C-alpha positions as CSV (number, residue, x, y, z in Angstrom):
1,X,39.0,-35.4,42.6
2,X,42.4,-33.9,42.3
3,X,42.7,-30.7,44.2
4,X,39.9,-31.4,46.6
5,X,40.5,-31.5,50.4
6,X,41.0,-34.8,52.2
7,X,37.7,-34.4,54.0
8,X,35.9,-33.7,50.7
9,X,37.3,-36.9,49.2
10,X,36.3,-38.9,52.3
11,X,32.8,-37.5,52.1
12,X,32.5,-38.2,48.4
13,X,33.7,-41.8,48.6
14,X,31.4,-42.4,51.5
15,X,28.4,-41.0,49.6
16,X,29.3,-43.1,46.6
17,X,29.9,-46.2,48.9
18,X,33.4,-46.7,47.4
19,X,36.7,-47.4,49.0
20,X,39.1,-44.5,48.5
21,X,42.4,-45.5,47.0
22,X,45.1,-42.8,47.2
23,X,48.8,-42.0,47.1
24,X,48.3,-39.2,49.6
25,X,50.1,-40.3,52.8
26,X,48.2,-37.6,54.7
27,X,45.3,-40.1,54.9
28,X,47.5,-42.2,57.3
29,X,46.6,-39.7,60.1
30,X,42.9,-40.6,60.0
31,X,41.7,-42.7,62.9
32,X,38.7,-44.9,63.3
33,X,36.5,-42.0,64.3
34,X,37.1,-40.4,60.9
35,X,36.2,-43.7,59.1
36,X,33.0,-44.6,60.9
37,X,30.5,-45.9,58.4
38,X,33.1,-45.3,55.6
39,X,33.8,-48.0,52.9
40,X,37.6,-47.7,53.8
41,X,40.8,-46.1,52.7
42,X,43.7,-47.7,51.0
43,X,47.0,-45.7,50.9
44,X,49.4,-46.9,48.2
45,X,53.0,-46.3,49.3
46,X,55.0,-47.1,46.2
47,X,56.7,-45.6,43.1
48,X,54.5,-45.0,40.0
49,X,56.2,-47.9,38.2
50,X,54.9,-50.3,40.9
51,X,51.3,-49.3,40.9
52,X,50.0,-52.0,38.6
53,X,51.8,-54.9,40.1
54,X,51.1,-53.7,43.6
55,X,47.4,-53.4,43.0
56,X,47.2,-56.8,41.3
57,X,49.1,-58.5,44.2
58,X,47.4,-56.8,47.1
59,X,43.8,-55.8,46.3
60,X,42.5,-59.3,45.8
61,X,43.3,-60.0,49.5
62,X,40.4,-57.8,50.6
63,X,36.7,-58.1,50.5
64,X,34.5,-55.0,50.7
65,X,33.4,-55.9,54.2
66,X,37.0,-56.3,55.4
67,X,37.7,-52.7,54.2
68,X,34.7,-51.1,55.8
69,X,35.9,-48.5,58.4
70,X,39.5,-49.6,57.8
71,X,42.7,-47.8,56.8
72,X,45.0,-50.0,54.8
73,X,48.6,-49.1,53.9
74,X,50.0,-51.0,51.0
75,X,53.8,-50.8,50.4
76,X,56.0,-52.8,48.1
77,X,57.0,-55.1,50.9
78,X,54.1,-54.9,53.4
79,X,50.4,-54.4,53.9
80,X,49.1,-53.0,57.2
81,X,45.5,-52.7,58.1
82,X,44.0,-50.7,61.0
83,X,40.4,-51.2,62.0
84,X,38.8,-50.4,65.3
85,X,42.3,-49.5,66.7
86,X,43.7,-52.9,65.9
87,X,46.7,-53.0,63.6
88,X,47.4,-56.1,61.6
89,X,50.0,-57.1,59.1
90,X,48.6,-58.9,56.0
91,X,50.8,-61.4,54.2
């Protein structure tokens, strides 16, 4: 979906019932109201060389239900999750 707007990508992933995984930090601006009934958004904040190891380390920590309506930011040294205006750090 390269080149599509953020809103188009959100709508498509919602229609397909899939969590959106992206490098686009613009998605950090979305709040709960934008993610109502959405399978969730994961923003990867890392260098391209870290993608594989970061995904293997962090993605197993989440179930689909824990991602629903959530915004998760995964960095090389932290994972933050915002859901229903509650921000939590994941170890």
